[in-house]
C-alpha positions in Angstrom: 12.4 3.8 18.2 9.6 5.8 20.4 7.9 3.6 22.8 4.8 1.5 21.6 1.7 1.8 23.6 1.6 -2.5 24.1 -2.5 -2.4 25.0 -3.7 0.1 22.2 -2.7 -2.2 19.4 -0.7 0.5 18.2 1.8 0.3 15.1 4.3 2.5 13.6 3.8 2.9 9.9 6.3 4.4 7.3 6.2 7.4 5.3 8.9 7.5 2.9 10.0 11.5 1.8 10.1 12.3 -1.7 12.9 13.4 -4.1 13.2 14.7 -7.5 16.9 13.8 -7.4 17.1 10.2 -8.0 20.5 9.5 -6.7 20.1 10.9 -2.4 19.5 9.6 0.3 16.8 8.1 1.3 14.5 9.6 4.3 11.3 8.8 6.2 9.0 9.5 8.7 7.9 6.9 11.3 4.0 7.5 12.9 2.2 5.9 15.6 -1.3 4.4 14.2 -4.0 2.4 15.5 -6.1 0.2 13.4 -9.2 2.8 14.7 -8.2 5.2 12.5 -8.3 3.9 9.4 -5.3 4.8 8.3 -4.3 4.8 4.4 -1.0 2.3 3.5 0.7 -0.1 1.9 2.6 -3.3 3.1 5.9 -4.3 2.0 6.5 -8.4 1.5 10.1 -8.8 0.9 13.1 -11.4 1.3 15.6 -9.6 3.9 18.6 -10.7 3.0 22.3 -11.0 4.2 22.4 -10.0 7.8 24.5 -7.5 7.7 23.6 -4.1 7.3 25.4 -2.3 4.4 23.3 0.1 3.9 21.8 3.5 5.9 18.9 5.3 5.2 18.3 8.2 7.1 14.8 7.3 9.5 13.3 10.1 12.3 16.2 12.5 10.7 18.6 9.8 12.2 21.1 8.1 10.0 19.9 4.8 10.0 22.2 1.0 9.0 19.8 -1.1 7.0 20.3 -3.9 4.2 20.8 -3.6 1.0 17.9 -5.2 -1.0 15.6 -2.8 1.4 17.4 0.3 0.9 16.8 -0.7 -3.1 13.4 -1.3 -2.7 12.8 2.1 -0.6 14.7 3.4 -3.7 11.9 2.3 -6.5 9.4 3.2 -4.1 10.2 7.0 -3.8 8.0 8.8 -5.5 9.7 12.6 -6.7 7.0 14.8 -5.9 4.4 12.7 -3.6 5.4 10.9 0.3 4.9 7.4 0.0 3.0 5.5 3.4 4.3 1.3 3.6 4.3 -0.3 6.3 7.7 -2.5 6.8 8.9 -5.1 9.2 11.8 -3.8 9.1 11.4 -0.9 10.1 8.4 -0.8 11.7 9.1 -2.5 14.7 12.0 -2.1 16.5 14.4 -5.5 16.2 16.3 -4.4 19.0 13.1 -4.6 21.0 12.5 -8.4 21.6 9.4 -8.4 23.3 7.7 -5.0 20.9 9.0 -7.5 18.1 7.1 -10.6 20.3 3.7 -8.3 20.5 4.2 -6.8 16.3 4.4 -10.4 14.6 0.7 -10.8 16.5 -0.3 -7.7 15.1 1.1 -9.2 11.6 -2.2 -10.4 9.8 -4.2 -7.4 11.2 -1.6 -5.0 8.9 -1.7 -7.1 6.0 -5.2 -7.1 6.1 -6.1 -4.1 6.3 -3.3 -2.4 4.2 -4.4 -0.9 0.9 -2.0 -3.5 -1.2 0.7 -5.6 0.0 3.5 -5.0 -2.8 6.0 -8.0 -3.4 
């Protein structure tokens, strides 16, 4: 993860890249944004499921372990021809960085409020 600017209210959003082949690996790119940029994104709310990652996706060009139910959700959300932009806590927050996690949890109400839609 590229570090966020903790003083600027910065968050990451995720572009789910398109694929015409439904069985193709999920490929995503993270972007840093602030609410002042008026970003257009949806937020995904889901149950984390089993704690051990069993699947993987391609995130910023690297293999990234993820939970089965999240990989399945990304597969359902992916489109054949268009990029879709989401905020998904498990991917947009560096879960290994306790300081970032605490800072981002404080922004979650704003993140969900600014989303054009919350997908459950």
